[in-house]
C-alpha positions in Angstrom: -37.0 105.5 21.0 -34.5 106.6 18.3 -37.1 108.2 16.1 -39.1 109.6 19.0 -36.0 111.4 20.2 -35.5 113.1 16.9 -39.2 114.2 16.9 -38.8 115.5 20.4 -35.6 117.5 19.6 -37.3 119.1 16.6 -40.5 120.1 18.4 -38.6 121.3 21.4 -36.4 123.7 19.4 -39.0 125.4 17.3 -42.5 124.9 16.1 -43.2 125.8 12.5 -44.6 123.9 9.5 -41.3 122.6 8.4 -40.2 121.1 11.7 -43.8 119.8 12.4 -43.7 118.0 9.0 -40.3 116.5 9.6 -41.3 115.5 13.1 -44.4 113.7 11.7 -42.0 111.5 9.7 -40.2 110.4 12.8 -43.4 110.1 14.9 -45.2 108.0 12.4 -42.1 105.9 11.8 -41.8 105.3 15.6 -45.6 104.5 15.8 -45.2 101.9 13.0 -42.5 100.1 14.9 -44.5 100.2 18.1 -47.5 98.7 16.4 -45.4 96.0 14.8 -44.1 95.0 18.2 -47.6 95.0 19.6 -48.7 92.7 16.7 -46.1 90.3 17.9 -47.3 90.5 21.5 -50.9 89.9 20.2 -49.9 86.8 18.2 -52.5 84.0 18.3 -55.3 86.6 18.7 -57.6 88.1 16.1 -56.1 91.6 16.7 -52.5 90.7 15.6 -53.3 90.9 11.8 -55.2 94.2 12.1 -52.4 95.7 14.2 -49.8 94.7 11.7 -51.8 96.2 8.8 -52.1 99.5 10.6 -48.3 99.3 11.4 -47.4 98.9 7.7 -49.9 101.5 6.6 -48.3 103.9 9.2 -44.8 103.1 7.9 -45.8 103.8 4.3 -47.7 106.9 5.2 -44.7 108.2 7.2 -42.7 108.4 4.0 -45.0 111.0 2.5 -43.9 113.6 5.1 -40.4 113.5 3.6 -41.8 114.5 0.2 -44.0 117.2 1.8 -41.1 118.5 3.7 -39.0 118.7 0.5 -41.8 120.5 -1.1 -42.0 123.0 1.7 -38.2 123.7 1.4 -38.5 124.3 -2.3 -41.2 126.8 -1.6 -39.5 128.2 1.5 -40.0 131.8 0.3 -43.7 131.4 -0.6 -46.7 131.4 1.7 -48.4 128.1 1.0 -52.1 128.1 2.1 -52.9 125.6 4.9 -55.6 124.0 2.7 -53.1 123.0 0.0 -50.6 121.8 2.7 -53.2 119.6 4.4 -54.7 118.5 1.1 -51.4 117.1 0.0 -51.0 115.1 3.2 -54.6 113.9 2.9 -54.1 112.7 -0.6 -51.0 110.7 0.5 -53.0 109.3 3.4 -55.8 108.1 1.1 -53.5 106.6 -1.5 -51.5 104.8 1.3 -54.7 102.9 2.2 -53.8 100.5 -0.6 -52.2 98.6 2.2 -55.6 97.7 3.6 -57.4 97.1 0.2 -54.7 94.9 -1.3 -53.6 93.5 2.0 -57.0 92.2 3.0 -59.2 91.7 -0.1 -56.4 90.4 -2.3 -54.6 88.6 0.5 -51.6 90.8 -0.2 -50.5 90.4 3.4 -50.7 87.1 5.3 -50.0 87.2 9.0 -51.3 84.3 11.0 -50.5 80.9 12.4 -50.1 79.5 8.9 -47.1 81.8 8.4 -45.8 81.2 11.9 -46.8 84.8 12.7 -44.3 86.2 10.2 -45.8 88.7 7.7 -45.8 87.3 4.2 -46.6 89.5 1.1 -47.7 88.2 -2.3 -46.3 89.5 -5.6 -49.4 91.6 -6.3 -48.7 93.5 -3.1 -45.1 93.9 -4.0 -46.0 95.3 -7.4 -48.5 97.8 -5.9 -46.1 98.9 -3.2 -43.2 99.4 -5.6 -45.5 101.3 -7.9 -46.6 103.5 -5.0 -43.0 104.2 -3.9 -41.8 104.9 -7.4 -44.7 107.1 -8.5 -45.6 109.0 -5.3 -42.3 109.1 -3.5 -39.2 108.6 -5.7 -40.3 110.5 -8.8 -41.6 113.6 -6.9 -38.5 113.5 -4.6 -36.1 113.4 -7.6 -37.9 116.5 -9.1 -37.8 118.3 -5.7 -34.2 117.3 -5.1 -33.1 118.9 -8.4 -35.0 122.0 -7.4 -33.4 122.1 -4.0 -29.9 121.8 -5.5 -30.7 124.7 -7.8 -32.2 126.9 -5.1 -29.5 126.3 -2.5 -26.6 125.4 -4.8 -24.7 128.6 -4.2 -25.2 128.6 -0.4 -23.4 126.9 2.5 -26.4 124.6 2.8 -25.4 122.6 -0.2 -23.7 119.9 1.9 -26.8 119.5 4.0 -28.9 119.3 0.8 -26.7 116.5 -0.6 -26.8 114.7 2.7 -30.6 115.0 2.9 -31.1 113.8 -0.7 -28.8 110.7 -0.1 -30.5 109.9 3.2 -34.0 110.2 1.7 -33.3 107.8 -1.1 -31.6 105.5 1.4 -34.8 105.5 3.4 -36.9 104.6 0.2 -34.5 101.8 -0.5 -35.1 100.5 3.0 -38.9 100.4 2.4 -38.3 98.6 -0.9 -36.1 96.1 0.8 -38.7 95.5 3.6 -41.4 94.7 1.0 -39.0 92.4 -0.9 -37.9 90.8 2.3 -41.5 89.9 3.2 -42.3 88.7 -0.3 -39.3 86.3 -0.6 -39.1 85.3 3.0 -40.2 81.7 2.4 -38.2 81.1 -0.7 -34.7 82.5 -0.1 -33.8 82.0 3.6 -30.1 82.8 3.1 -31.0 86.1 1.4 -33.4 86.8 4.2 -30.7 86.4 6.8 -28.5 88.9 4.9 -31.4 91.4 4.7 -32.1 91.0 8.4 -28.5 92.2 9.1 -28.6 95.0 6.5 -32.0 96.7 7.0 -31.8 97.7 10.7 -28.5 99.7 10.3 -29.7 101.1 7.0 -32.9 102.4 8.5 -31.1 103.8 11.5 -28.5 105.6 9.3 -31.2 107.0 7.0 -33.2 108.4 10.0 -30.1 109.9 11.5 -28.9 111.6 8.3 -32.4 113.0 7.6 -32.3 114.6 11.0 -28.7 115.8 10.8 -29.1 117.3 7.3 -32.1 119.6 7.8 -33.5 118.6 11.2 -30.5 119.7 13.2 -30.6 123.5 13.7 -33.3 123.9 11.1 -34.3 127.5 10.7 
């Protein structure tokens, strides 16, 4: 409901490529959480595992819209062809399918009665996920963040730029923690309890600050 509200506020105010892209982040994030809840409801059925895989894919894919949005802001004065815009999103969508390939064929994600219907990742899945987040999300975002600070550094938007950058990297940290959480879940129960209290507020704050920085009154 929280993420859906932000998407609704963005789309209600104005419909352009920037707001649509940022809205997609919130929409896909909300969809991922809904699918995760459905996978719990479908526990003890053959559909639970597939539903969770789609949920995690959707969560990973949602992050790409942050990078695409930053790219749009960097090129705010340029007319970017629709083909290039959609090609970038398509590439992220294809690369994000590693969730299915590693999750299914290399048993990267286990989610069944043997794990008490708790998703458990193996170290190979953690390595691939961390590589994806680093190469396709963190590195491009660092480059784009530096460009954003250079472009808007002398304007009143600098505070929003800084808030946006901090919130984006906070969001990426949440994703890394989620993967680590599900990898260590059976080995470090105390640490898992700590994570379970840290991750929800971190995710909520990251989403709120992303919206407040550029989403609120975005022109």
